[in-house]
N, C-alpha and C positions, 0 to 999 in steps of 0.2 A: 568250603570253597564256593564262591558266588557263581551263579550261572551267567553265561553271556547275555541272556535275555534281560536280566536285572541291570547289568552294566549298561546296555544300550538304552534302557529306559531312563537311567540316571543321566546319561549323556544328553539325551533329548531335553530333559528337564533343565539341565545346566545351560544348554543353548537357548532355551526359552527365556530363562532369566537374563541371559546376556543380550538377547534381542530387545527386551524391555529397557535395558540399561542404555543402549546406544542412543535412542532419541533424547533421553534425559541428559546425556553428556553434551549434546548439541545445544540443549536448553541452557545448561550451565555456561557454555561458551557464549551464548547469546547474552546472558546476564553480565558476564565478564566484560564483553565488548561495550555494553551500555554503560557500565560503571566506569570503565577506563576512559570512555569518551567524555563522561561528565567531569572526571578529574582533569583531563587534558584541556577541556574548554575553560575550566576555572583557572588554569595556568596560562591561558592565552595561546595555546597551540591549536588553533582552529582547524588547520588542515588535517592534523592527526585525529582530532576529535571527530571530524566529519567522516574520515575513512573508517573509523571504528563503528560508527553508526551503520555504514554500508556493510561492514563485516558482520555485524549483528543481524542485518537483514538476510544475508546469505545463510547464516547459522539457523535462523528461524525457518527459512524455506526448506533447508535440508532436514531439519527436525521433523516437520510435518510430512515431508515426502518419504523419509525413511520409515516413519511410524506406519504410514499407509501401505507401503510396499511390503513391509515385513509382518503386517498384521499385529503390530505392537501398540495400537491405539488404546488408551485407557482414560478414565475420568481423571485420575491423578495427573497424567501427562498433560491433559488439556488444561486443567487449572494451573498447573506449574508453568506451562507455556504462556498463559495469559498474564500471570504475575511477572514473568520475565519480560514480557512485552511492555508492561507499564514502565519498567526501568529503562529498557533499551530504546523504545519508541515513544515514550512519554517524557520521562525526566531528562534523559540525555539530549534529545533535540530541543527541549524547552530551554535548558541551560545553554545549549549551543547557540540558539538564535538570540538569546539575551546577551551573552558575552560578545557575540559577533556583531550584531546589528542594532541592538536596542539599548546598549549600555549607557548611551548619552541621555536617555530619558528614563530614569530608574523606575518611576511610578508606573508610567504607561507601559514600559518594557516588561516589568514584572507581571502586570495584569495580562498582557498579551501572551507571554510565555506560560503563565498559569492556565490560560484557556487551552493551550495545546495539551498540557498534562491532563486536565480534566476531560477534554474531548477524547483522548486516547483511553482513559479509564472507563468512560461511558461506553465507548465503542467496544471495548473488550468485554465489559460486563454484559452488554446486550448480546454479543456474539456467543458468550459462554452459556447464557441462560435461555437462548432461543434455539429452535431447530435450524440446522445449517442447510443451505441450498448448495448443491454440488456445483452448480454452474455459476452463480452470481453471489457476490457479497452485498449486504445492505449497508451502503456507505463506503467511503474510501478506506481501504485497509490501513491500519496504523503503520505497518512497515513501509508502505508507499508514501504516506505523509512524511514520515521521518526521513526516508530516502530523498524526498524532494528537498527538504531543508538542507540535508547534507550536500546534495549536488549544487544547491544554490550557493552554499558557502564555498565549495570547491572552485566555483567559477572565479571568485576573488577572495582568497583565504584571509587577507588582511582585514582587521576589524573596520567596520564602516565608520568613517569620520565626516563625510559630507552630510550636513543636516537635511538636504533635500532627498536623500535616499532612505532615510529612516522611515518615513511613512510608507514607502514601497515595501520594506521588510515587514512592517506591521500589518499591512493589508494582506500581504501574501500569507503570513502566519494565520491570521484570522480566517481567511478563506479556506485554508487547509483544515482548520478546526471545524468549521461549519460543514465541510464535505464529509468529515469523518463521522459526525453525528447525524448526517442526513440519511435518507432512505434510497438514495440513488443507486441503481444496480451497477456494480463493477464486476467485470469478469474475474473469476477466481482461478481459472485454469486447473482446477482440481480434477476435472473430468478428462484431462489429457492422460491417456494410458501410455506410460513409459515402457511397459512390459511387452507391448505389441510390436510387430515388425514395422519399421519405418523405411521409406525409400532411401536409397544410398545418398542422393543429393542433399538430404536433410543435414547430414554431418557437415557438408560443405557450407550450407547456409549458417549453421551455428559457428563454424570457424570464421566465416566472413563477418558475422556480428562481433565476435571477439576481436578480430583485426581492426574493425572500425572503432571499437571502444578504445583499443590500445593506441590507435592513430590520433584520436582526439577525444577527450573525455566528454566533450559537448554532445557527442552522439548519445550517450547515456542520459544526459539531461533532456535531450529532445524526446527520447523514448518515454521518459517519466512524464513529460508534459503531455504527450499524446495520450498516455494512460489516464492521467488525472482529468483531462478534458473529455475523454471518451464518453463517460456516463452523462454529464450535462448535455453534450451535443446530441447523444442518442435520444434522451428524453425529450429535448426540445424539438428534434426532427419528427418524432412520433406524434407529438401534440400538434405540430403544424400540418401534418398529413391528415390527422383526424378532424381538423377544423372544418365544419360544413361550409359550403359556398353559399353566401348570402343571396337570397332570392331577390329579383328586381322589384321595386315598388309597384303597387297596383296601378297607379296612374301611368307609369311608364309602360306597363304591359298593355293597357288600354290604348295608349297612343300608337304602339306598334301594331295592334290588331286593326285599328282604324286606318292606319297607313297602308296596311296590306290589302284592305278591302276597297280602298279608293281607286277607281280605274284610271283617274287622271295621273296617278303616280306609277 
């Protein structure tokens, strides 16, 4: 007959294996949402395709959070998550933006959509191979870029037919690709400790945010725009503050000194 001590040890080992499985399940859900979004965009269901990109974003956030909270982070999980993100935040939004807004210009549309896919792959390869900063990301995170495309589509889910709006979609997609491969610092929010005690009004603020999003989806689009523009605005503001004030020319300084010494003035 086995001793209770051995049984408890096996129970902890089984729980440990289960904890490592949970983040991987969310990663699988992430891949499923990205794949389903690609299928739906090819079938012309743009609204459903955009929603599944957003669902993939939620699954990706929960994947990382659960792994950190449970101490289940591993090199396998990190690589698996990066491969999943290439599908959900690279291939899926690239197909979505092509079938929605760039289908009337096939060659240019394929080129722009391909840039999104390559930018996401570069962004994730750089993130996986370099040390991570707990506070900031280097470049726009791929879920944020994919989410911005999805929200852009949800504003008007019908495929773009006006020729004048096609360049707007193309420029928007190229700008997102450039931001993803840039070195601009974007807040990661990984340093937010969810296990510590928070003030009670925090729950009300979260409920208010959900209420506003339910009232009008444009609130979520506004939040995404603020986040995307936060890094460029921050860097530009810091550079303007550091710019030294130009000294007045030497002749101008001499004229001022002579003017001060002249008693008639």
